[in-house]
PyMOL commands that place a pseudoatom at each C-alpha (Angstrom):
pseudoatom trace, name=CA, resn=UNK, resi=1, chain=A, elem=C, hetatm=0, pos=[-11.912, 4.380, 4.713]
pseudoatom trace, name=CA, resn=UNK, resi=2, chain=A, elem=C, hetatm=0, pos=[-10.330, 6.592, 2.050]
pseudoatom trace, name=CA, resn=UNK, resi=3, chain=A, elem=C, hetatm=0, pos=[-10.702, 5.872, -1.617]
pseudoatom trace, name=CA, resn=UNK, resi=4, chain=A, elem=C, hetatm=0, pos=[-9.544, 7.449, -4.841]
pseudoatom trace, name=CA, resn=UNK, resi=5, chain=A, elem=C, hetatm=0, pos=[-11.190, 9.292, -7.703]
pseudoatom trace, name=CA, resn=UNK, resi=6, chain=A, elem=C, hetatm=0, pos=[-10.486, 8.531, -11.359]
pseudoatom trace, name=CA, resn=UNK, resi=7, chain=A, elem=C, hetatm=0, pos=[-11.585, 11.047, -14.001]
pseudoatom trace, name=CA, resn=UNK, resi=8, chain=A, elem=C, hetatm=0, pos=[-12.972, 9.377, -17.116]
pseudoatom trace, name=CA, resn=UNK, resi=9, chain=A, elem=C, hetatm=0, pos=[-12.085, 10.638, -20.587]
pseudoatom trace, name=CA, resn=UNK, resi=10, chain=A, elem=C, hetatm=0, pos=[-15.138, 8.795, -21.898]
pseudoatom trace, name=CA, resn=UNK, resi=11, chain=A, elem=C, hetatm=0, pos=[-18.157, 9.023, -19.551]
pseudoatom trace, name=CA, resn=UNK, resi=12, chain=A, elem=C, hetatm=0, pos=[-20.257, 5.972, -18.731]
pseudoatom trace, name=CA, resn=UNK, resi=13, chain=A, elem=C, hetatm=0, pos=[-23.887, 5.522, -17.700]
pseudoatom trace, name=CA, resn=UNK, resi=14, chain=A, elem=C, hetatm=0, pos=[-24.781, 4.150, -14.261]
pseudoatom trace, name=CA, resn=UNK, resi=15, chain=A, elem=C, hetatm=0, pos=[-27.975, 4.380, -12.206]
pseudoatom trace, name=CA, resn=UNK, resi=16, chain=A, elem=C, hetatm=0, pos=[-29.555, 6.534, -14.947]
pseudoatom trace, name=CA, resn=UNK, resi=17, chain=A, elem=C, hetatm=0, pos=[-26.781, 9.160, -14.714]
pseudoatom trace, name=CA, resn=UNK, resi=18, chain=A, elem=C, hetatm=0, pos=[-23.740, 10.028, -16.802]
pseudoatom trace, name=CA, resn=UNK, resi=19, chain=A, elem=C, hetatm=0, pos=[-20.553, 9.550, -14.805]
pseudoatom trace, name=CA, resn=UNK, resi=20, chain=A, elem=C, hetatm=0, pos=[-17.434, 11.520, -15.703]
pseudoatom trace, name=CA, resn=UNK, resi=21, chain=A, elem=C, hetatm=0, pos=[-15.464, 10.092, -12.808]
pseudoatom trace, name=CA, resn=UNK, resi=22, chain=A, elem=C, hetatm=0, pos=[-15.403, 7.003, -10.631]
pseudoatom trace, name=CA, resn=UNK, resi=23, chain=A, elem=C, hetatm=0, pos=[-14.933, 7.185, -6.886]
pseudoatom trace, name=CA, resn=UNK, resi=24, chain=A, elem=C, hetatm=0, pos=[-13.332, 3.899, -5.886]
pseudoatom trace, name=CA, resn=UNK, resi=25, chain=A, elem=C, hetatm=0, pos=[-13.527, 2.881, -2.227]
pseudoatom trace, name=CA, resn=UNK, resi=26, chain=A, elem=C, hetatm=0, pos=[-10.733, 0.818, -0.699]
pseudoatom trace, name=CA, resn=UNK, resi=27, chain=A, elem=C, hetatm=0, pos=[-11.315, -2.904, -1.182]
pseudoatom trace, name=CA, resn=UNK, resi=28, chain=A, elem=C, hetatm=0, pos=[-12.228, -5.218, 1.655]
pseudoatom trace, name=CA, resn=UNK, resi=29, chain=A, elem=C, hetatm=0, pos=[-11.633, -8.949, 1.907]
pseudoatom trace, name=CA, resn=UNK, resi=30, chain=A, elem=C, hetatm=0, pos=[-15.240, -9.446, 0.871]
pseudoatom trace, name=CA, resn=UNK, resi=31, chain=A, elem=C, hetatm=0, pos=[-14.530, -7.638, -2.400]
pseudoatom trace, name=CA, resn=UNK, resi=32, chain=A, elem=C, hetatm=0, pos=[-11.621, -9.973, -3.108]
pseudoatom trace, name=CA, resn=UNK, resi=33, chain=A, elem=C, hetatm=0, pos=[-12.923, -13.249, -1.687]
pseudoatom trace, name=CA, resn=UNK, resi=34, chain=A, elem=C, hetatm=0, pos=[-13.414, -14.923, -5.059]
pseudoatom trace, name=CA, resn=UNK, resi=35, chain=A, elem=C, hetatm=0, pos=[-9.884, -14.134, -6.326]
pseudoatom trace, name=CA, resn=UNK, resi=36, chain=A, elem=C, hetatm=0, pos=[-6.919, -16.453, -6.056]
pseudoatom trace, name=CA, resn=UNK, resi=37, chain=A, elem=C, hetatm=0, pos=[-4.202, -14.253, -4.566]
pseudoatom trace, name=CA, resn=UNK, resi=38, chain=A, elem=C, hetatm=0, pos=[-0.546, -15.209, -4.400]
pseudoatom trace, name=CA, resn=UNK, resi=39, chain=A, elem=C, hetatm=0, pos=[1.614, -14.785, -1.291]
pseudoatom trace, name=CA, resn=UNK, resi=40, chain=A, elem=C, hetatm=0, pos=[2.494, -11.221, -2.277]
pseudoatom trace, name=CA, resn=UNK, resi=41, chain=A, elem=C, hetatm=0, pos=[-1.186, -10.257, -2.761]
pseudoatom trace, name=CA, resn=UNK, resi=42, chain=A, elem=C, hetatm=0, pos=[-1.079, -10.216, -6.543]
pseudoatom trace, name=CA, resn=UNK, resi=43, chain=A, elem=C, hetatm=0, pos=[-3.584, -11.904, -8.755]
pseudoatom trace, name=CA, resn=UNK, resi=44, chain=A, elem=C, hetatm=0, pos=[-3.959, -12.678, -12.393]
pseudoatom trace, name=CA, resn=UNK, resi=45, chain=A, elem=C, hetatm=0, pos=[-7.293, -11.084, -13.083]
pseudoatom trace, name=CA, resn=UNK, resi=46, chain=A, elem=C, hetatm=0, pos=[-9.622, -12.160, -15.814]
pseudoatom trace, name=CA, resn=UNK, resi=47, chain=A, elem=C, hetatm=0, pos=[-11.757, -9.557, -17.531]
pseudoatom trace, name=CA, resn=UNK, resi=48, chain=A, elem=C, hetatm=0, pos=[-14.740, -10.697, -15.473]
pseudoatom trace, name=CA, resn=UNK, resi=49, chain=A, elem=C, hetatm=0, pos=[-12.724, -10.317, -12.249]
pseudoatom trace, name=CA, resn=UNK, resi=50, chain=A, elem=C, hetatm=0, pos=[-11.720, -6.769, -13.140]
pseudoatom trace, name=CA, resn=UNK, resi=51, chain=A, elem=C, hetatm=0, pos=[-15.282, -5.816, -14.063]
pseudoatom trace, name=CA, resn=UNK, resi=52, chain=A, elem=C, hetatm=0, pos=[-16.538, -7.272, -10.779]
pseudoatom trace, name=CA, resn=UNK, resi=53, chain=A, elem=C, hetatm=0, pos=[-13.910, -5.484, -8.671]
pseudoatom trace, name=CA, resn=UNK, resi=54, chain=A, elem=C, hetatm=0, pos=[-14.326, -2.105, -10.384]
pseudoatom trace, name=CA, resn=UNK, resi=55, chain=A, elem=C, hetatm=0, pos=[-18.123, -2.358, -10.168]
pseudoatom trace, name=CA, resn=UNK, resi=56, chain=A, elem=C, hetatm=0, pos=[-17.938, -3.205, -6.471]
pseudoatom trace, name=CA, resn=UNK, resi=57, chain=A, elem=C, hetatm=0, pos=[-15.390, -0.501, -5.599]
pseudoatom trace, name=CA, resn=UNK, resi=58, chain=A, elem=C, hetatm=0, pos=[-17.234, 2.174, -7.599]
pseudoatom trace, name=CA, resn=UNK, resi=59, chain=A, elem=C, hetatm=0, pos=[-20.706, 1.114, -6.465]
pseudoatom trace, name=CA, resn=UNK, resi=60, chain=A, elem=C, hetatm=0, pos=[-21.925, 0.697, -10.043]
pseudoatom trace, name=CA, resn=UNK, resi=61, chain=A, elem=C, hetatm=0, pos=[-23.524, -2.256, -11.827]
pseudoatom trace, name=CA, resn=UNK, resi=62, chain=A, elem=C, hetatm=0, pos=[-21.181, -4.601, -13.732]
pseudoatom trace, name=CA, resn=UNK, resi=63, chain=A, elem=C, hetatm=0, pos=[-22.938, -3.536, -16.949]
pseudoatom trace, name=CA, resn=UNK, resi=64, chain=A, elem=C, hetatm=0, pos=[-21.741, 0.018, -16.278]
pseudoatom trace, name=CA, resn=UNK, resi=65, chain=A, elem=C, hetatm=0, pos=[-18.174, -1.112, -15.536]
pseudoatom trace, name=CA, resn=UNK, resi=66, chain=A, elem=C, hetatm=0, pos=[-18.227, -2.875, -18.918]
pseudoatom trace, name=CA, resn=UNK, resi=67, chain=A, elem=C, hetatm=0, pos=[-18.700, 0.549, -20.554]
pseudoatom trace, name=CA, resn=UNK, resi=68, chain=A, elem=C, hetatm=0, pos=[-15.294, 1.826, -19.378]
pseudoatom trace, name=CA, resn=UNK, resi=69, chain=A, elem=C, hetatm=0, pos=[-13.276, 2.762, -22.441]
pseudoatom trace, name=CA, resn=UNK, resi=70, chain=A, elem=C, hetatm=0, pos=[-9.864, 1.169, -22.951]
pseudoatom trace, name=CA, resn=UNK, resi=71, chain=A, elem=C, hetatm=0, pos=[-8.328, 4.659, -22.842]
pseudoatom trace, name=CA, resn=UNK, resi=72, chain=A, elem=C, hetatm=0, pos=[-9.618, 4.982, -19.253]
pseudoatom trace, name=CA, resn=UNK, resi=73, chain=A, elem=C, hetatm=0, pos=[-8.719, 1.422, -18.272]
pseudoatom trace, name=CA, resn=UNK, resi=74, chain=A, elem=C, hetatm=0, pos=[-5.069, 2.236, -17.504]
pseudoatom trace, name=CA, resn=UNK, resi=75, chain=A, elem=C, hetatm=0, pos=[-5.966, 4.895, -14.926]
pseudoatom trace, name=CA, resn=UNK, resi=76, chain=A, elem=C, hetatm=0, pos=[-8.679, 2.746, -13.372]
pseudoatom trace, name=CA, resn=UNK, resi=77, chain=A, elem=C, hetatm=0, pos=[-6.232, -0.182, -13.196]
pseudoatom trace, name=CA, resn=UNK, resi=78, chain=A, elem=C, hetatm=0, pos=[-3.553, 2.002, -11.575]
pseudoatom trace, name=CA, resn=UNK, resi=79, chain=A, elem=C, hetatm=0, pos=[-6.060, 3.157, -8.972]
pseudoatom trace, name=CA, resn=UNK, resi=80, chain=A, elem=C, hetatm=0, pos=[-7.080, -0.410, -8.137]
pseudoatom trace, name=CA, resn=UNK, resi=81, chain=A, elem=C, hetatm=0, pos=[-3.435, -1.564, -8.035]
pseudoatom trace, name=CA, resn=UNK, resi=82, chain=A, elem=C, hetatm=0, pos=[-2.593, 1.376, -5.771]
pseudoatom trace, name=CA, resn=UNK, resi=83, chain=A, elem=C, hetatm=0, pos=[-4.779, -0.086, -3.050]
pseudoatom trace, name=CA, resn=UNK, resi=84, chain=A, elem=C, hetatm=0, pos=[-2.393, -3.030, -2.828]
pseudoatom trace, name=CA, resn=UNK, resi=85, chain=A, elem=C, hetatm=0, pos=[0.775, -0.986, -2.390]
pseudoatom trace, name=CA, resn=UNK, resi=86, chain=A, elem=C, hetatm=0, pos=[1.919, -1.143, 1.198]
pseudoatom trace, name=CA, resn=UNK, resi=87, chain=A, elem=C, hetatm=0, pos=[1.696, 2.049, 3.146]
pseudoatom trace, name=CA, resn=UNK, resi=88, chain=A, elem=C, hetatm=0, pos=[2.528, 2.705, 6.786]
pseudoatom trace, name=CA, resn=UNK, resi=89, chain=A, elem=C, hetatm=0, pos=[-0.376, 2.087, 9.150]
pseudoatom trace, name=CA, resn=UNK, resi=90, chain=A, elem=C, hetatm=0, pos=[-1.981, 5.070, 10.791]
pseudoatom trace, name=CA, resn=UNK, resi=91, chain=A, elem=C, hetatm=0, pos=[-2.629, 5.175, 14.511]
pseudoatom trace, name=CA, resn=UNK, resi=92, chain=A, elem=C, hetatm=0, pos=[-2.546, 2.299, 16.945]
pseudoatom trace, name=CA, resn=UNK, resi=93, chain=A, elem=C, hetatm=0, pos=[0.461, 0.445, 18.241]
pseudoatom trace, name=CA, resn=UNK, resi=94, chain=A, elem=C, hetatm=0, pos=[2.064, -2.657, 16.805]
pseudoatom trace, name=CA, resn=UNK, resi=95, chain=A, elem=C, hetatm=0, pos=[0.968, -5.754, 18.723]
pseudoatom trace, name=CA, resn=UNK, resi=96, chain=A, elem=C, hetatm=0, pos=[3.378, -7.115, 21.290]
pseudoatom trace, name=CA, resn=UNK, resi=97, chain=A, elem=C, hetatm=0, pos=[4.617, -3.702, 22.428]
for i in range(1, 97): cmd.bond("trace and resi %d" % i, "trace and resi %d" % (i + 1))
show_as sticks, trace
zoom trace
């Protein structure tokens, strides 16, 4: 399951280390289960929702996600939003064929 890497302008601390980038894994339904998604898979995220999602996808504690500088927030947000853009499936055959 491919993810994406976001370089941080302002490093954060997580697990006793300084992180200069976040490696975000692709979200699963479990990651998103507490969100109220509309029919087109968009959600109005609260600050707590965003912290929870970024922490889960990056494998860092929520307290570390809270350290992300607002200058880095745009890139992190783009990376998370990018997971919801439709892309062609790889491999397999469409059902019913």
